[in-house]
Residue, then its C-alpha position, 0 to 999 in steps of 0.5 A: m487465525a481469524d475467521g478460519v483464515p490463517s494469518i499469513i493468508a490474511g497478510i498476503t491478501r492484504e498486501m495484494k490488495h495494497l499492491a493492486e491499489r498502488q498499481r491503479v494509482i500509478a497507472q493514473n499517474i502515467a495517464n496524466s503525465e502530460t496534464a498540466g499541474f498534475k501531481a504524482k500520487e502514491v498509496e500510503a503503506p498499510d498500517f500494520a498496527a491492527l495485525l500486530a495488536q491481534q498477534g501481540e496482545a499478550s506481549g503488550a507490543r504496540v505500534a501507532r501511526p501518528r495522526v494529524a488532525a486540523t485544529a480550528a486555527m489551521a482551518a482558519l488559515g485554509s487547511r482542509a481535513g485529510r482524507a482517509t483514502g490512503v492516496v497522498l501526494d508522492h514526494d519522491v519525484s525527480e523533477t517538476k516540469p514548467d507546467g507544474n506537472n511532476v510525473t516522470l515516466e521513468d520513476q513511475l515505470l520503476k515503481m510498476g516494476q517493483i510492484q510486479a516483483d512484490f506481487t510475484a513474491m506474494t503470489n509465490l508465498y501463497r502458492k507455497q502456503q497452499a501446498l503446505l496446507k494440502t500436504a498437512l491435510g494428506r492431499g499430496g500438495g508437496 
């Protein structure tokens, strides 16, 4: 429990923010589906290493996502430093149009449907957690 917020609520909050960002990026993809040369984007999955570190410091469990830093030789070849926004090019595309655009509406709508299902699951978990807290406090949440 960090700052008085149960870790499950903090996790649900983090996931809902991630889903909202994914929805925003996919909406941009759909809006640019006819823009020549536009490349579909996706949001990186959240890094749960910090959450694991909070919960498992005593057990010694560690997870790390590899980070790639541009060396001087890479920069000399034209490489740019990565951005920490979490938005990356989507490599899970089914086709690329002759104008270079790789946004497929069917793929994007499938992703939107998955986001909706995930958001519904998170909302239900949140609702059940709140009912459990109300019951524990004796306020008739169950």
